[in-house]
C-alpha positions as CSV (number, residue, x, y, z in Angstrom):
1,M,-17.1,61.5,-117.2
2,M,-17.1,61.1,-113.4
3,E,-13.7,59.4,-113.6
4,A,-12.2,62.3,-115.5
5,F,-13.7,64.8,-113.0
6,V,-12.3,62.9,-110.0
7,R,-8.8,62.5,-111.6
8,Q,-8.8,66.3,-112.3
9,Q,-9.7,67.2,-108.7
10,C,-7.4,64.7,-106.9
11,S,-3.7,64.6,-107.4
12,R,-2.7,61.6,-105.3
13,P,-0.6,58.7,-106.5
14,F,-3.2,56.0,-105.8
15,L,-5.4,57.5,-108.5
16,E,-2.9,56.2,-111.0
17,K,-3.9,52.7,-110.1
18,R,-6.8,50.9,-111.6
19,F,-9.9,53.0,-111.2
20,D,-12.6,51.4,-109.0
21,Y,-15.8,52.1,-111.0
22,L,-17.9,50.0,-108.6
23,A,-17.0,52.4,-105.8
24,L,-19.0,55.2,-107.6
25,V,-22.1,53.1,-108.1
26,P,-23.7,54.4,-104.9
27,A,-23.3,58.0,-106.0
28,G,-24.7,57.2,-109.4
29,A,-27.7,55.4,-107.9
30,A,-28.3,58.4,-105.5
31,I,-28.2,60.8,-108.5
32,C,-30.8,58.7,-110.3
33,Y,-33.1,58.6,-107.3
34,P,-35.1,61.8,-107.8
35,F,-35.4,61.1,-111.5
36,L,-37.0,57.8,-110.7
37,L,-39.6,59.6,-108.6
38,D,-40.1,62.1,-111.4
39,A,-40.7,59.2,-113.8
40,F,-43.2,57.6,-111.4
41,H,-45.1,60.8,-111.2
42,A,-45.1,61.2,-115.0
43,I,-46.9,57.9,-115.3
44,V,-49.5,58.2,-112.5
45,G,-50.2,61.9,-113.0
46,T,-52.0,64.3,-110.6
47,Q,-55.3,62.6,-110.3
48,A,-56.5,59.1,-109.5
49,I,-57.6,58.2,-113.0
50,N,-58.0,54.7,-114.5
51,L,-54.5,53.7,-115.5
52,S,-53.9,50.8,-117.8
53,P,-52.3,47.6,-116.4
54,L,-49.1,48.4,-118.3
55,A,-48.9,51.9,-116.7
56,I,-49.5,50.5,-113.3
57,A,-46.8,47.8,-113.8
58,G,-44.4,50.4,-115.1
59,A,-45.0,52.8,-112.2
60,T,-44.7,50.0,-109.7
61,F,-41.4,48.8,-111.2
62,I,-40.0,52.4,-111.1
63,L,-40.9,52.9,-107.5
64,L,-39.4,49.5,-106.6
65,V,-36.2,50.5,-108.3
66,A,-36.2,53.7,-106.2
67,F,-36.5,51.5,-103.1
68,V,-33.5,49.5,-104.3
69,V,-31.1,52.5,-104.0
70,P,-30.5,52.4,-100.2
71,F,-30.2,48.6,-100.2
72,L,-27.7,48.8,-103.0
73,G,-25.7,51.1,-100.7
74,I,-25.8,48.6,-97.9
75,A,-24.6,45.8,-100.2
76,L,-21.7,47.9,-101.5
77,A,-20.8,49.0,-98.0
78,C,-20.1,45.3,-97.2
79,R,-17.3,45.1,-99.8
80,P,-14.2,44.0,-97.9
81,T,-11.9,45.5,-100.5
82,S,-13.4,49.0,-100.3
83,D,-11.4,51.9,-98.9
84,S,-12.9,54.1,-96.2
85,G,-14.0,56.8,-98.7
86,S,-15.8,54.4,-100.9
87,R,-17.4,52.7,-98.0
88,R,-18.7,55.9,-96.5
89,L,-20.0,56.9,-99.9
90,A,-22.0,53.7,-99.9
91,Y,-23.3,54.4,-96.4
92,A,-24.3,57.9,-97.4
93,S,-26.3,56.6,-100.4
94,V,-28.5,54.5,-98.0
95,A,-29.9,57.8,-96.7
96,S,-30.8,59.1,-100.1
97,P,-34.6,58.9,-99.6
98,T,-34.6,60.9,-96.4
99,L,-31.8,63.3,-97.6
100,Y,-33.9,64.2,-100.6
101,V,-36.9,65.1,-98.4
102,F,-34.5,67.1,-96.2
103,L,-33.2,68.9,-99.2
104,G,-36.7,69.7,-100.5
105,V,-37.7,71.2,-97.2
106,V,-34.5,73.4,-97.0
107,Q,-35.1,74.5,-100.6
108,A,-38.6,75.5,-99.7
109,L,-37.5,77.4,-96.5
110,I,-34.9,79.5,-98.4
111,K,-37.3,79.8,-101.4
112,S,-34.6,78.5,-103.8
113,P,-35.3,79.0,-107.5
114,I,-33.0,76.2,-108.4
115,P,-34.8,72.8,-109.0
116,D,-34.2,70.2,-106.3
117,E,-32.8,67.8,-108.9
118,I,-30.0,70.1,-109.9
119,V,-28.9,70.9,-106.4
120,W,-29.1,67.1,-105.6
121,C,-26.8,66.2,-108.5
122,V,-24.3,68.9,-107.5
123,I,-24.2,67.7,-103.9
124,W,-23.7,64.0,-104.9
125,L,-21.0,64.9,-107.4
126,A,-19.2,66.7,-104.6
127,I,-19.7,63.8,-102.2
128,A,-18.4,61.4,-104.8
129,N,-15.3,63.6,-105.4
130,W,-14.6,63.8,-101.7
131,S,-14.9,60.0,-101.3
132,R,-12.3,59.4,-104.0
133,C,-9.9,62.0,-102.4
134,A,-10.4,60.5,-98.9
135,R,-9.4,57.0,-99.6
136,N,-7.8,55.2,-96.6
137,P,-7.7,51.4,-96.9
138,V,-8.7,49.7,-93.7
139,A,-8.6,45.9,-93.4
140,A,-11.7,44.0,-92.5
141,G,-11.9,43.0,-88.9
142,V,-9.8,45.9,-87.5
143,P,-11.2,46.9,-84.1
144,V,-13.0,50.2,-84.0
145,V,-12.7,51.9,-80.6
146,V,-15.9,53.8,-79.7
147,G,-15.5,54.0,-75.9
148,G,-18.7,54.1,-73.8
149,W,-20.7,55.9,-76.5
150,R,-22.1,52.6,-77.8
151,F,-23.5,51.7,-74.4
152,V,-24.9,55.2,-73.8
153,H,-26.4,55.2,-77.3
154,G,-28.1,51.9,-76.6
155,V,-29.5,52.9,-73.3
156,T,-31.0,56.1,-74.9
157,A,-32.4,54.0,-77.7
158,V,-34.3,51.8,-75.1
159,I,-35.8,54.9,-73.6
160,L,-36.8,56.4,-77.0
161,S,-38.2,53.1,-78.1
162,L,-41.2,53.7,-75.9
163,Y,-42.1,56.8,-78.0
164,V,-41.2,55.1,-81.2
165,V,-43.5,52.1,-80.5
166,F,-46.4,54.5,-79.6
167,H,-45.7,56.7,-82.7
168,L,-45.7,53.8,-85.1
169,A,-48.8,52.2,-83.5
170,N,-50.5,55.6,-83.8
171,H,-49.7,55.6,-87.6
172,L,-51.2,52.1,-87.9
173,F,-54.5,53.6,-86.8
174,G,-54.4,55.4,-90.1
175,L,-55.6,52.2,-91.6
176,I,-58.9,52.8,-89.8
177,G,-59.0,56.5,-90.8
178,P,-57.7,60.0,-90.0
179,D,-60.1,60.4,-87.1
180,A,-58.8,57.2,-85.3
181,H,-55.3,58.4,-85.9
182,A,-56.1,61.8,-84.4
183,A,-57.8,60.4,-81.4
184,V,-54.8,58.2,-80.5
185,M,-52.4,61.1,-81.2
186,K,-54.3,63.4,-78.9
187,I,-53.8,60.9,-76.0
188,G,-50.0,60.7,-76.7
189,R,-49.6,64.4,-77.0
190,V,-50.6,64.8,-73.4
191,V,-47.2,63.5,-72.6
192,Y,-44.8,64.3,-75.5
193,R,-46.3,67.7,-76.3
194,S,-46.3,68.8,-72.6
195,A,-44.1,71.7,-71.4
196,A,-41.6,69.2,-69.9
197,G,-42.1,66.3,-72.3
198,E,-41.4,68.0,-75.6
199,P,-38.1,69.7,-74.7
200,L,-36.9,66.4,-73.1
201,L,-37.9,64.4,-76.2
202,V,-36.2,66.8,-78.5
203,A,-33.0,66.9,-76.4
204,T,-32.9,63.1,-76.2
205,M,-33.5,62.8,-80.0
206,L,-30.6,65.3,-80.7
207,F,-28.3,63.3,-78.4
208,Q,-29.3,60.1,-80.2
209,I,-28.5,61.7,-83.5
210,G,-25.1,63.0,-82.4
211,T,-24.0,59.7,-80.9
212,G,-25.5,57.8,-83.8
213,L,-23.5,59.8,-86.4
214,F,-20.4,59.5,-84.3
215,L,-20.7,55.7,-84.1
216,A,-21.5,55.4,-87.8
217,W,-18.5,57.5,-88.7
218,R,-16.1,55.5,-86.6
219,W,-17.5,52.1,-87.6
220,S,-17.6,53.1,-91.3
221,A,-13.8,53.4,-91.4
222,A,-13.5,49.6,-91.5
223,A,-15.2,46.7,-93.3
224,H,-17.7,44.6,-91.2
225,D,-19.9,41.7,-91.7
226,F,-23.4,42.2,-93.1
227,Q,-25.1,42.4,-89.7
228,R,-22.9,45.2,-88.4
229,T,-23.0,47.0,-91.8
230,Y,-26.8,46.9,-91.7
231,Q,-26.8,48.3,-88.2
232,V,-24.5,51.2,-89.1
233,A,-26.4,51.9,-92.3
234,S,-29.9,51.9,-90.7
235,G,-28.6,54.0,-87.9
236,G,-27.2,56.6,-90.3
237,Y,-30.5,56.7,-92.1
238,L,-32.4,57.2,-88.9
239,S,-30.1,60.1,-87.8
240,V,-30.8,62.0,-91.0
241,F,-34.5,61.0,-90.8
242,I,-35.0,62.3,-87.3
243,L,-33.1,65.5,-87.9
244,G,-35.0,66.2,-91.1
245,H,-38.3,65.3,-89.4
246,M,-37.7,67.8,-86.6
247,N,-36.7,70.4,-89.2
248,S,-40.0,69.8,-91.1
249,V,-42.1,69.9,-87.9
250,F,-40.5,72.7,-85.9
251,V,-38.9,74.9,-88.5
252,Y,-41.0,74.5,-91.6
253,A,-44.6,73.6,-90.4
254,R,-44.8,75.4,-87.1
255,G,-42.2,78.2,-87.6
256,S,-42.6,79.1,-91.3
257,L,-46.1,78.0,-92.3
258,G,-47.8,78.1,-88.9
259,I,-49.8,74.9,-89.6
260,P,-50.6,72.0,-87.4
261,T,-48.5,68.8,-87.8
262,D,-51.4,66.4,-88.0
263,W,-52.5,63.7,-90.4
264,N,-53.0,66.1,-93.2
265,F,-49.5,67.4,-92.9
266,A,-48.0,63.9,-92.8
267,I,-49.8,62.7,-96.0
268,G,-49.4,66.0,-97.9
269,A,-53.1,66.7,-98.1
270,P,-55.1,67.4,-100.2
271,T,-53.2,65.7,-103.0
272,G,-51.7,63.0,-100.9
273,L,-48.5,61.0,-101.4
274,I,-49.1,59.3,-104.7
275,H,-50.3,62.0,-107.1
276,D,-48.1,64.9,-106.2
277,A,-44.8,65.5,-107.8
278,W,-43.2,66.7,-104.5
279,N,-45.1,64.5,-102.0
280,I,-44.1,61.2,-103.7
281,R,-40.7,61.5,-102.2
282,L,-42.4,61.2,-98.8
283,L,-43.5,57.6,-99.5
284,P,-40.0,55.9,-99.5
285,H,-38.9,58.4,-96.8
286,Y,-41.7,57.3,-94.4
287,A,-41.7,53.6,-95.4
288,L,-38.0,53.2,-94.9
289,G,-38.0,55.3,-91.7
290,A,-40.5,52.9,-90.1
291,F,-38.7,49.9,-91.4
292,F,-35.2,51.0,-90.4
293,V,-36.2,52.2,-86.9
294,L,-37.7,48.8,-86.0
295,S,-35.0,46.7,-87.7
296,H,-32.2,48.9,-86.2
297,L,-33.7,48.3,-82.7
298,A,-33.7,44.6,-83.6
299,S,-30.0,44.8,-84.6
300,G,-29.2,46.3,-81.2
301,L,-31.1,43.5,-79.5
302,R,-29.2,41.0,-81.5
303,G,-25.9,42.5,-80.3
304,V,-27.0,42.5,-76.7
305,L,-28.1,38.9,-76.9
306,I,-24.8,37.7,-78.4
307,A,-22.9,39.7,-75.8
308,H,-24.8,37.8,-73.1
309,G,-24.1,34.3,-74.4
310,V,-27.0,33.6,-76.8
311,D,-25.9,31.5,-79.7
312,Q,-25.3,33.7,-82.7
313,R,-27.4,31.5,-85.0
314,N,-30.4,31.9,-82.8
315,A,-29.8,35.6,-82.4
316,D,-29.6,35.9,-86.2
317,R,-32.9,33.9,-86.6
318,L,-34.6,36.3,-84.2
319,W,-33.2,39.3,-86.0
320,G,-34.5,37.9,-89.3
321,V,-38.0,37.5,-87.9
322,C,-37.8,41.0,-86.5
323,V,-36.8,42.4,-89.9
324,M,-39.7,40.7,-91.6
325,M,-42.1,42.1,-89.0
326,S,-40.5,45.5,-89.5
327,A,-41.2,45.3,-93.2
328,I,-44.9,44.3,-92.6
329,V,-45.4,47.1,-90.1
330,A,-43.8,49.7,-92.5
331,T,-45.9,48.4,-95.4
332,A,-49.1,48.7,-93.3
333,I,-48.2,52.2,-92.2
334,I,-47.5,53.5,-95.7
335,A,-50.6,51.8,-97.0
336,G,-52.7,53.7,-94.5
337,M,-51.0,56.9,-95.4
338,S,-51.7,56.2,-99.1
339,G,-55.4,55.8,-98.5
340,V,-55.9,52.1,-97.8
341,R,-58.6,51.5,-95.2
342,I,-59.4,48.2,-93.4
343,L,-62.8,49.3,-92.2
344,D,-65.7,50.8,-94.2
345,S,-66.1,54.5,-93.6
């Protein structure tokens, strides 16, 4: 069905060649993503009731499949035989979890009567159609010129990492409880919520988003090894995540609803992340955001180390350790946001 749609929309000679079904897998996975979350909610329901072991196993499996979607995109973006359109479609699918949250917030802001799932499917069919009409084969290993933007992006990332580390550490205090989280956040807001600090932070974030998307677009034109592909994919996810997060905080929460952006806002209180049909989309969104921001910084560190003469195998080992640590931190953060506590209340 999708093949027929694409053939009808594009009238280029290359479409007469053998159709690359695998190139459309990222779009198919992205389209399935919200329905996986719907299926998870259908099992767990709206209250913390006693679920059977089979129901828990089923819900866990469905949620894990939802987490597979972005990593499937990374794997398919590595294909050396992909054209630029297919590769960029794969990169775009990596951001599915955070794009779906972004879409939901926009839908709420404009009070759209159309279900998010329908709008989501239309968007991804359009993206898939564009990807097949924008094919431009580029051989693996072709140099991609990005000028000094890579250096500037890296320097800005080092500066922002100070805020990122504090912000993630703040979320780890959620494992103790909301009060501990609020106490640490109050200390940090003295700086990043100040009259000078907040505009500077927002401007730096916007600059990072712009340079990040520019670099991702340029690098996605050619095939790369796994390490560079991962760096581009995680950077693309973070650009959308940060932009969507600022939209949620400044436009939706502060501007539209007039509510504080505290712990309750983050976890979707009073229902929480797990038992709400809308809020469940926040779980992969937050978890992958924490994971990708730390592992993306690790990817940048790996590149710097190699550029300064460190053996690539040692740099790769360090990167692998950092990725595992990123997964541990992300798991701890999302556990705290889901109600897990390490100390008795």
